[in-house]
N, C-alpha and C positions, 0 to 999 in steps of 0.2 A: 383583693384576696378572695379566693373561692373557699367556701366552707361547706362541709357535708357532715351530717350526724347520722350514724348507724345505731339502731336500737335492736337489741336482742339479748340472748344468753351468750355473753362474751367469755370465751375460754382461750387462754394462751399458755405457752410453756416458757416461764422465765428462767427455769433451771432444770437440770436432769431430774425426772421423777416428781416434779412439782407442776401443778396446774393452778393458775389464777382463774377463778370462776366468778362471774358476776351475772346473776339472773336479772333480766330487765334492765341491763346496763346501757350506757351510751358511750359510743366511740366517736370522739370528735376528730375530724380530719380537716386540715387547713392547707390549701395548695398542694394536695396530694400526700402530705406528711401527717403522721399521727400527732395530734396535739395533747390528747389525754383520754383516760377512761374514767367514767363517772357513774356513781349509783343514782344520782339525780342530775338532770340537765341543768348546767349553770345558767344563770340569768342572761348572760351575754349571748347565749346561743338560742334563746327562746324563739327567735324569728328565722333561724337558719334552716335551710332545706334539710328535711329528716326522712330517711328510709327506715320504716318501722317493719322489721322482720318477725314481729311477735315473739313466739317461743323458739324460733329458729336458732340454731347454734351459729354464732359468728366466730370463726376460727382463723388462725394463721393459715395461709395457703402453703402448699408443699414446695420443697426444693428437692428435685431429683438430681443427685450429684454424679450419676453415671448411667448413660443409655446410648444406644447406637441407632441413629436415625435410619440408615439404609437397611437395617434388620427388621424394621417395623412390619413390612409385608410378610415376613416369615415367622411371625409370632406362633408359638405352639407347634413348630415343626422340628424334627430331628432330635427330640428330647430323649431318644433312646441311646444317643452317642455321648461319649465323654468329650471333654473340651477340645483337645487337639484334633480328633477325628471330626467333630462337629464343625470346627473352623473350615477344614478342607472340603468337607462334603456339602455343607449348607451355607455357611456364612460368606466365604469368599465369592462363590458364584452370585449370591444375592447382592453383595456390595458392588460387584462388577457391573451390575445393571445401572448404577448411578452414573455411568458414562453417558447415559441417555438423559439429556437434560429435561425433556418433557416428562419422562418417568419420574425423575428426581423431584420435579415440582409437584406431581400428583401425590407422591408419597409424603413429601414434606408438608404439604398443605393439610393433608388428612391427619398427620401426627400432631401438627401444631394445634389443630382444632380440638383433637381429642384431649391433649394435655390441658388446655385452658378450660374446657368444659368439665374436667374432672379435678380442677383446683390446683394443678401444678403451674406455677408462674415463674419459677427459676430453675435453670438446668445448667449442668456441665454435660455437654453432648458431643459425641463422636459423629462426624460425618464420614465420608469415604475419603480416598486419596485424590478424588477428582475436584479440582478447583472450581469449575463452574457449578457443579452440584452443591458444593459447600456454600457458595455465595447464594445460590437459590434457597438452600435450607435456611440460612441466616435471614434472608428476605421474608420467607414465609413465617418464621417464628416472630420476627418483628411485626409483621402485619397482624398476626393473631394476638399479640400482646404478651408473648413470653419474653422474659429477660434472661441474661446470664451469659454463658460462654459456649462457643462452638469451635470445634477444632477440625481442620483439614488433616486427615490421617497421614502420617509418614511411615512408609515401609519400602525398603529398597532390597530386602532379601526375604527368602522363605515365604513368599506369597504364592500366587498362582499365575499362570500365563496371562490371565486377564486382569490380575490385580497385583501389580508390582511396578514400582518406579525404579529408574536408575538413581544413583545418589545425586547426580547433577539435576535431574528432573525434580527431584524432591526439594532440593534447595531452591531452585528457580521458581517453582510453582508456589512454595511456601511464602517466598518474599513477595511475589505478585499478589497472592491472596491477602497477605497482611496489609498491603497498600489499599486494596480494594475494600477491605473490611472497615475502613474508616467511615464509610458511608452510613453505618448502622449505629444509631444512638443507644439502643438497649441490648443489642447482641454483640458481644465483643469476642476477639479471637483468644484461643488458648492453644498452646503448642501441644501436639498430640502424637508422640511416637507410639505406635500401636502397642508394642511391648518389646522388650529386649531382643527376642528372637527375630523380630521383623525389621530391626534397624542395625546397620553396620556401625562400627565404632566411629567412622568418619561422619555419618549422619547424626549420631547422638552428640558428637562434639560440636557440630554446627548448631544444633538445636539448643544446647546448653549455652553456647556463646550468645545466641540470639535472645534467649530468655533473659540473660544478664543484661545485655545491651539495651533491650526494649522493655525491661521489667514486665515480662509476660508470665502468666500462670502456665502450669504444665499439668496434663492428665495422662495417665497410663494405667497399666495393670501390674499387680504385684502378687506373687506367691498364691496364685489361684488354685493350682492343681499340681499334684506330685510329678506327673509326667513333664509339665512345664518347668518345674524346679530342676529336674534332671537335665533337661535341654539347656537351660541357662548355664548350669555348671559345666556342660560340655563346651559351650560356646565361649565361656568366660572362666576358664580354670583359675585365672589369677584373682578372681573374686570369691571370697569365702561365702558370701551371701548375696541373694538376689539384689537387695537394695543398693549394694555397692556398685552395680552396673549403671544405676542412674546417678548416684552421687559422684562417681568418677568424672562425669561430664557436665556437672553443674545443674542437674535436673532434680535435685532432692532438697527442696526448700520449703518454707512456710506458705508458699503459693502453689504447692504440689498436691494433687488429689490422686491417690493410688487405690484402684478398685480391688476389692476382694480381701486380700491379706489373710486368707484362710489358714495358711501354713506359715505365717510369720512367727518366728520363734522369739524368745525373750530378747535376744540381742537385736533382732530387727525391729521389734516394737520400741526398744529404747532408742534406736536410731531415729524412728519416727518422732518420738517425743523431743529429742534434742533438736531436730531440724524444724519441728512444727508441721510435719506432713499430716494431711488428713487421710485416714483410712475410710474407704466407702464400702460399707457393708451391703451386699447384694443377696439376701437370703434365698430368694426364689431361684435365682440362677445357680447359686452354689448347690442347691438341692437338685435341680433339674439335670445338671450336667455332671452330677456325682462328684463334685469338687471337694466337698467336705462341709463342715459346720464351723464357721469362724468363731473364735473365742472372744465375743464381744464384751462379755462381762469382765474378763481379764483385761482386755484393752482399756475399758473405761476405768477400772480400778487402778491401773498403772499410770493413767494420765494421757493415753493416746487420744487424739481428736478423732471421733468417729461420726460419720453421717450415713444417710441411706441412699441407695440407688435401686432402680428397677432392673437395670442392665438388660433391657430388651435387646435381642430376642433370646438371650440365655434365660432371663426372666420371661414369664409368659403373660405378663400383664403390665400395661402402662399405668395402672391405677396405683397411686401411692397409699391409699387406704389399705390396699392389699399388701404393699410393702411393709407398712407399719405392723399389720397383724402377722405377717410372715416373719418379721424380726422377733416378735414375742415367741412364736412357735419354735423358731430355730434356737433361741436361747433355752427353751425347755429341752430340745434335743441335746444341746450342749451340756446341760445340767446333768442329764442322764449319762452322757458319755464321760463326764467328769466325776462319776460316782457320787452324784448329789452334793458335791463340794462347792459348786458355784450356784449363785442365785440366778433365776430366770429374770428377764427384763419385765417390768411392769408395762402396762399400756402407756402410762404417762412417760415413761423413759423412752419407749420406742417412738412415741409421738414427737418428743423432743428431737430425736435423731432425724426424723423426716421433715422437721420444720426448722426449729431454731438452730440446730447444729449445722444443717446445710446452709442456712442463711449467714452464718458466721464466716463461711468461706468467701462471702461477698462483703464482709466488713460490718454486718449488722449485729447489734446486741440482741439477746434473746427476748421474745415476747413482743407485745405491743408497746414499743418504747417511743416516747415523745421525740420528734425530730426525724424519725425514720420514715422512709416512703412506705405507704400502706400496701401490704401484700396480705390479702384476706379472702375468705369465702364465707357465704351464708349457706348453711345446710339445714334442710327441712327433713326431720325424722318422723313426721306425723303419719306417714304411710306404713311405717313398720307396725306389726301386730301389737295390739294393746298388751301391756304388761300385767301380771297378776297383782302387782302392787304399784303405787305411784313411784316413778323413778326420779332419783335426784339428778341434777345436771351432770354430775360425774358419771352416773350410770348410763344416762342417755348418750353421753360422749363415748363411753366404752362400747356400747352396743353399735354405734355408728361405725366405729373402727372395724368391728368384726362383721357387720352386716351392711357392707356397701350396697347402696340402693341406686339403680339407674334413675337419673333424673332428680335426685335429691338435692343437688347443688343449685341453688336459686340465683347466686350471683358471685362473681369473682372480680377482685381488684388486683392489678398488678402494677407495681411502681406507681401507685397513687391513682391509676386510671381504672375506671370500670370497663372491663374487657369482655364480660359475659353476663347475660341476664336471661332468666327463664321464668315465665309466668307460672304461678302455681296452678296445678290441674283443677 
């Protein structure tokens, strides 16, 4: 049995709005799994290998539950356009480039490296519709130490001349991709109909049957933009609400992650609760593409499962520290729009959404729980300007969220493996 002890200021999110904080604590890891958190090192570990990070914060690593790998090179472009125009003018041409395997590898390798170096160890990620590029993406994420789900996008209508499949191509390529995906131990497949306007009924029916037969998770988009909602109503007049277009074909289950949900009404939110669907809040993207401000406080109070995503490149940053801070800011915008009747999110609540809530999609309990594989990072905040008064661990943590510093992450562990290390300056 291999044993490792991490020492530092341990902070985890065991419940929404709650932080477990232990200064000078010890995190014991055995064979890649958390064994326990201790204020003093137990006698049985006195001779175990120890990594002492001093006053560094040892935190849960991030889960980004919604992002698009082929859009990584276009970060920060086209932000003057609303969603549907942005897709046609910017996104589809960028994703079509993934037909070039060498280009796909260059992009995937850079993205995987940036994710790990900034503490994101679990993802639900869209690739493009290209099977070779999707397998390359999975390979590069695997190599970097990222874990989670990657999906080959399905879209057999309303794409572009360079980015659309036939229904038969989509079926055939999806089945071949699933067979080839078995080679990856840490990156698993997730079915990925882009969104209802991109998929014919025949394709959605095929994907729903596949999800049931192979017990596969599903990711897509839901109620992001008012123009999108009208488009869905035109395409599916038989469905009273957007979510029904997924439910009709078996794509609406407790293994489904739906991004955005900005305009999900009370009935749609109740449908999420009944089915166990996870809503993925993407605050930066919602603002950048003028989609709206998701009612996250209402979702949480009603019992909807909510996690966080960067949604690059609608979102302009791959850094989940930014996504956590943006979630707090967006909730303040929502509070103003609601006439001050809803409470803004606290930093601790937003942190939970970016860590524990996302990890629950992979079956993990919240926090540093014994028996779970270690997903963690050590963050050095010593280069931030000195405070006018001594900061508590909670204040240091809050400041790290709002003041993301380049190079502050000293080490990252993913699925029990140390996948990144940086020496202190």
